C-alpha positions in Angstrom: -5.7 -12.3 11.0 -2.4 -11.1 9.4 -1.6 -7.3 9.5 -1.3 -5.9 6.0 2.3 -4.8 6.5 3.6 -8.4 6.6 2.7 -8.7 2.9 5.4 -6.3 2.0 8.9 -7.7 2.1 10.9 -7.1 -1.1 9.3 -10.1 -2.9 5.8 -9.2 -1.8 6.3 -5.6 -3.1 7.4 -7.0 -6.5 4.4 -9.3 -6.6 2.0 -6.5 -5.7 3.3 -4.4 -8.7 2.6 -7.4 -10.9 -0.9 -7.7 -9.5 -1.6 -4.1 -10.6 -0.7 -5.1 -14.2 -3.1 -8.0 -14.4 -6.1 -7.5 -16.7 -8.6 -8.3 -13.9 -7.1 -5.7 -11.5 -9.0 -2.6 -12.6 -8.2 -0.1 -9.7 -4.7 0.9 -10.8 -5.7 1.5 -14.5 -8.8 3.5 -13.4 -6.9 5.6 -11.0 -4.1 6.3 -13.4 -6.6 7.5 -16.0 -8.3 9.8 -13.4 -4.9 11.3 -12.3 -3.8 11.9 -15.9 -7.1 13.5 -16.8 -7.3 15.7 -13.7 -3.6 16.5 -13.0 -4.1 20.2 -13.8 -7.3 20.5 -11.6 -5.5 18.6 -8.8 -2.6 21.1 -8.9 -5.0 24.0 -8.9 -6.7 22.6 -5.8 -3.6 21.4 -3.9 -1.2 24.1 -5.0 2.5 23.7 -5.8 5.7 23.8 -3.7 4.3 21.5 -1.0 6.0 18.9 1.2 4.4 15.7 -0.3 4.2 12.5 1.8 3.1 9.2 0.3 2.5 6.4 3.0 2.9 3.0 1.5 4.5 4.5 -1.6 5.7 1.2 -3.2 7.1 1.9 -6.6 5.9 5.5 -6.6 4.4 5.0 -10.0 1.2 7.0 -9.5 2.9 10.1 -8.1 4.9 10.4 -11.3 1.7 11.4 -13.1 1.3 14.4 -10.8 4.9 15.6 -10.2 5.2 17.9 -13.2 1.9 19.6 -12.3 2.3 19.8 -8.5 6.1 20.5 -8.5 6.4 19.7 -4.8 9.2 21.3 -2.8 10.0 17.8 -1.5 8.6 14.3 -1.8 8.7 11.8 1.1 8.0 8.2 -0.1 7.3 5.9 2.9 7.3 2.2 2.9 8.0 -0.8 5.2 10.1 -2.7 2.6 13.4 -0.8 2.8 15.2 -2.3 -0.1 12.3 -1.9 -2.5 11.8 1.6 -1.2 15.4 2.6 -1.9 15.3 1.1 -5.5 12.1 3.0 -6.2 13.4 6.3 -4.8 16.6 6.0 -7.0 14.6 5.3 -10.1 12.3 8.3 -9.3 15.3 10.6 -8.8 16.7 9.6 -12.2 13.4 10.4 -13.9 12.9 13.7 -12.0 16.4 15.1 -11.1 14.9 18.3 -9.9 12.9 16.6 -7.2 14.1 16.6 -3.5 13.4 13.0 -2.3 13.5 11.9 1.4 12.8 8.2 1.5 11.6 6.9 4.9 11.5 3.2 5.8 8.7 3.1 8.5 5.5 1.4 9.5 2.8 4.1 9.2 0.3 1.9 11.0 2.2 2.5 14.2 2.3 5.6 16.5 5.2 7.9 15.9 5.6 7.1 12.2 5.9 10.8 11.3 9.4 11.6 10.1 11.2 14.0 12.4 13.3 15.9 9.9 10.8 17.3 7.4 11.5 20.4 5.3 9.5 23.4 6.2 6.4 24.2 4.1 2.8 23.4 3.4 2.2 19.6 3.6 0.3 17.3 1.3 -0.4 13.6 1.9 -0.9 11.5 -1.2 -2.6 8.2 -0.5 -3.9 6.6 -3.7 -5.3 3.2 -4.2 -8.2 1.5 -2.4 -6.4 0.5 0.8 -8.2 3.1 3.0 -11.5 1.5 2.2 -10.3 -1.9 3.5 -9.4 -0.5 6.9 -11.6 -1.2 9.9 -13.5 2.0 10.8 -11.5 2.5 14.0 -8.2 2.0 12.2 -9.3 4.4 9.5 -10.0 7.1 12.1 -6.6 6.4 13.7 -4.9 6.8 10.4 -6.7 10.1 9.6 -5.7 11.4 13.1 -2.1 10.6 12.3 -2.4 12.5 9.0 -3.8 15.4 10.8 -0.7 15.5 13.0 1.5 15.4 10.0 -0.3 18.2 8.3 0.4 20.4 11.3 -2.4 22.8 10.6 -1.7 23.4 6.9 -2.1 21.6 3.6 -4.4 18.6 2.9 -4.9 15.0 1.8 -5.3 13.6 -1.6 -6.8 10.1 -1.0 -8.2 7.4 -3.2 -11.3 5.5 -2.2 -12.9 2.9 -4.5 -16.7 2.8 -4.9 -19.0 -0.2 -4.6 -18.7 -2.5 -7.6 -20.4 -5.7 -8.8 -19.2 -8.6 -6.7 -18.1 -10.5 -9.9 -15.7 -7.6 -10.8 -14.2 -7.4 -7.3 -13.8 -11.1 -6.8 -12.0 -11.4 -10.2 -9.7 -8.6 -9.3 -8.3 -10.5 -6.4 -8.4 -14.0 -8.0 -6.5 -13.3 -11.2 -6.1 -16.1 -13.7 -2.3 -16.1 -13.5 -2.4 -16.6 -9.7 -0.2 -13.6 -8.9 -2.5 -12.5 -6.1 -2.4 -16.0 -4.7 1.4 -15.9 -4.7 1.3 -12.5 -3.0 -1.0 -13.8 -0.3 1.0 -17.0 0.3 4.3 -15.0 0.4 3.2 -13.5 3.7 4.0 -16.9 5.3 7.6 -16.7 4.0 7.9 -13.2 5.5 6.6 -14.3 8.9 9.0 -17.2 8.8 11.8 -14.7 8.4 10.7 -12.1 10.8 9.3 -14.3 13.6 11.1 -17.6 13.3 8.1 -19.4 12.0 7.9 -22.7 10.2 5.0 -22.2 7.9 5.0 -24.4 4.8 3.1 -22.3 2.1 2.4 -25.5 0.2 0.0 -26.5 2.9 -2.2 -23.4 2.5 -4.5 -22.1 -0.3 -5.4 -18.6 -1.2 -9.0 -17.6 -0.7 -10.2 -14.0 -1.5 -13.7 -12.7 -1.7 -15.8 -9.5 -1.4 -17.5 -9.2 2.0 -20.8 -7.6 1.0 -21.9 -6.7 4.5 -18.6 -4.9 5.3 -18.1 -3.7 1.7 -14.5 -4.7 1.6 -12.2 -7.3 0.0 -10.9 -10.0 2.4 -8.0 -12.3 1.7 -7.5 -15.5 3.7 -5.2 -18.5 3.8 -6.9 -21.8 4.2 -5.0 -24.7 5.7 -5.2 -27.8 3.4 -4.4 -30.3 6.2 -4.4 -30.7 10.0 -1.0 -29.3 11.0 0.9 -27.6 13.8 2.8 -24.4 13.1 5.3 -22.7 15.4 6.1 -19.0 15.5 9.0 -18.4 17.9 8.1 -20.4 21.0 4.3 -20.5 20.4 2.6 -23.4 18.6 -0.7 -23.1 16.7 -3.1 -25.7 15.3 -4.2 -25.2 11.7 -7.0 -27.2 10.1 
């Protein structure tokens, strides 16, 4: 099993943004509509002048919908793909010159990910999308515990969780006709090759995604198309 963070090198981040634009991928369109419709109510509930943290911020597209309503004291986008994070933070700053932005390149799945130098004030975590619903229960609890540490006794969490959908809709969302999700899934092999001195050949693997009904989550796999041996560092694996 590949940890999700390895999907997000610069190219993987670009591919994910393309996935969200595909007609089959309903979650982003739906969430954007909800945020636009309820921006005022969200601001009334969450308040303004908060220190706003977004783990896995990517392009920071969704937070743009809320910024004029929430008027945070500072915004902390956090992502593992440093180059993509910097590009996104610069674009966001150009669009919202009044916003104090503190971009943090970090892996929020690991202990100690909380930034040390955070402006004082009430804290708000913004975690949109459906990623939380795909976490194993124990990992979800660990993540919430880390958020609790960040909140430091004040503020709250604005989190997105997808509801159960027909399998046909979910399977289509992760098997788009243009094959962008397949490219995204296969790109993880290129990233592992770079990070861990691997010798994966993506051409020898095929994208396979499906909705796991019993676990109520989407799973993405890479299926070896031949008998092969793959090396990561000094360790060799059999794939078939």
